[in-house]
C-alpha positions in Angstrom: 27.1 6.1 17.0 27.2 3.5 14.3 23.5 3.5 13.9 23.5 7.2 13.3 26.0 6.9 10.5 24.0 4.0 9.0 20.9 6.2 8.9 22.9 9.0 7.2 24.2 6.4 4.8 20.7 5.2 4.0 19.6 8.7 3.2 22.4 9.1 0.8 21.8 5.8 -0.9 18.3 6.7 -2.1 18.6 8.0 -5.7 15.9 10.1 -7.3 12.9 7.9 -8.0 12.0 6.9 -11.5 8.8 8.5 -12.8 6.2 6.4 -14.8 3.2 7.7 -16.7 0.9 5.6 -14.6 0.5 7.1 -11.1 -0.2 3.6 -9.6 3.2 2.4 -10.9 4.8 5.4 -9.2 3.1 4.6 -5.9 4.1 1.0 -6.2 7.7 1.9 -6.9 7.7 4.3 -3.9 6.3 1.7 -1.6 8.9 -0.9 -2.8 11.6 1.7 -2.2 10.4 2.5 1.3 10.1 -1.2 2.1 13.7 -1.8 1.1 14.9 1.2 3.1 13.0 0.1 6.1 14.3 -3.5 5.9 17.9 -2.1 5.5 17.5 0.1 8.5 16.1 -2.9 10.5 19.0 -5.1 9.5 21.6 -2.5 10.4 19.9 -1.7 13.7 19.7 -5.3 14.6 23.4 -5.8 13.6 24.4 -2.8 15.7 22.5 -4.0 18.7 23.8 -7.6 18.3 27.3 -6.5 17.8 27.4 -4.5 21.0 25.2 -6.7 23.1 28.0 -9.2 23.6 30.6 -6.5 24.3 31.1 -6.2 28.0 31.2 -2.7 29.5 29.6 -1.0 26.5 26.4 0.8 27.2 24.4 3.3 25.3 23.6 6.6 26.9 20.0 7.3 27.8 19.8 9.8 25.0 21.1 7.2 22.5 18.7 4.6 23.8 15.8 7.1 23.3 17.0 7.8 19.7 17.2 4.1 18.9 13.7 3.6 20.3 12.5 6.6 18.3 14.1 5.1 15.1 12.3 1.8 15.8 9.0 3.6 16.1 9.7 5.5 12.9 10.5 2.3 11.1 7.3 0.8 12.2 5.3 3.9 11.2 7.0 3.8 7.7 6.1 0.1 7.4 2.5 0.9 8.3 2.3 3.7 5.7 3.7 1.3 3.0 1.2 -1.5 4.0 -1.8 0.9 4.0 -0.7 2.4 0.7 -0.5 -1.1 -0.8 -4.0 -1.9 0.6 -5.3 1.4 -0.9 -3.9 0.6 -4.3 -5.5 -2.9 -4.2 -8.8 -1.3 -3.4 -8.5 1.2 -6.3 -7.7 -1.6 -8.6 -10.7 -3.7 -7.3 -13.0 -0.7 -7.7 -11.8 -0.2 -11.3 -12.3 -3.9 -12.1 -15.8 -3.8 -10.5 -16.8 -0.7 -12.4 -15.5 -2.3 -15.7 -17.4 -5.5 -15.0 -20.6 -3.6 -14.1 -20.3 -1.6 -17.4 -19.9 -4.9 -19.3 -22.9 -6.4 -17.6 -25.0 -3.3 -18.5 -23.9 -3.7 -22.1 -24.7 -7.4 -22.0 -28.2 -6.8 -20.6 -29.3 -4.9 -23.7 -31.8 -6.9 -25.7 -29.7 -7.0 -28.8 -26.7 -8.3 -26.8 -28.8 -11.0 -25.3 -30.2 -11.9 -28.7 -26.7 -12.1 -30.2 -25.4 -14.3 -27.3 -28.2 -16.9 -27.8 -28.4 -16.7 -31.6 -26.0 -19.7 -32.1 -27.5 -22.0 -29.4 -29.3 -24.0 -32.1 -32.4 -24.8 -30.0 -36.1 -24.1 -30.2 -36.1 -22.8 -26.6 -34.4 -19.5 -27.3 -36.9 -17.5 -25.2 -36.1 -19.5 -22.1 -32.4 -19.2 -22.8 -32.7 -15.4 -23.2 -34.7 -15.1 -20.0 -32.1 -17.3 -18.1 -29.3 -15.1 -19.5 -31.1 -11.9 -18.5 -31.7 -13.2 -15.0 -28.1 -14.2 -14.6 -26.9 -10.9 -15.8 -29.4 -9.0 -13.5 -28.2 -11.0 -10.5 -24.6 -10.2 -11.3 -25.5 -6.5 -11.8 -27.2 -6.4 -8.4 -24.2 -8.1 -6.7 -21.8 -5.7 -8.3 -23.9 -2.7 -7.5 -23.9 -3.8 -3.8 -20.2 -4.5 -3.8 -19.2 -1.1 -5.3 -20.3 1.0 -2.3 -18.5 -1.3 0.1 -15.3 -1.0 -1.9 -15.7 2.8 -1.9 -16.3 2.9 1.8 -13.2 0.7 2.4 -11.3 3.0 0.1 -12.4 6.1 1.9 -11.4 4.5 5.3 -8.0 3.4 3.8 -7.3 6.9 2.5 -8.0 8.4 5.9 -5.8 5.8 7.5 -3.0 6.5 5.0 -3.2 10.2 5.7 -3.0 9.6 9.5 -0.1 7.2 9.1 1.8 9.6 6.8 1.2 12.4 9.3 2.6 10.3 12.2 5.6 9.2 10.1 6.3 12.8 9.1 6.1 14.0 12.8 8.4 11.2 13.8 10.9 12.1 11.0 10.8 15.8 12.1 11.4 14.8 15.7 14.1 12.1 15.4 16.1 12.8 12.3 17.3 16.3 13.4 18.3 14.8 16.8 20.3 12.1 15.0 22.0 14.7 12.8 22.9 16.6 16.0 24.2 13.5 17.6 26.3 12.7 14.5 27.7 16.3 14.6 28.8 15.9 18.2 30.9 12.9 17.5 
């Protein structure tokens, strides 16, 4: 009863999202908005249950209990989507940083870059310093080249999990939100 009006109120409270030029910023804003909505719904549901738990003689019908359980499952599914999307964004950022660092290492490995980096050392052992710099950069390049496929694999898995979680959340929304609307209409 009260939970159902709270859900309807939550749907009305969500204004049109702000659009940024950066798609990552849009996703971050969407995730933050979903997290706030999920937390609000959790708080209202808890308040509802707490309020009526102490009232003697008040019980929810089996149908209402199923709807509350369905809402709880929906909330958890939405939280999972938000968490997975955040993880996916973090992986995309890490992939970008790794690619950028790998490109920088490739540029630094050029002979003229190595020569420039040791030109101001002021020593007679420039060849050893060049070789040491080259070996350090090559080791970093190998490490970054090994890291990149791992990040891409994790990103692929995360993308798949996000799609599955979004699909589940969508199915739950299609199942429970119309039932809640009908329940609200009956009152």
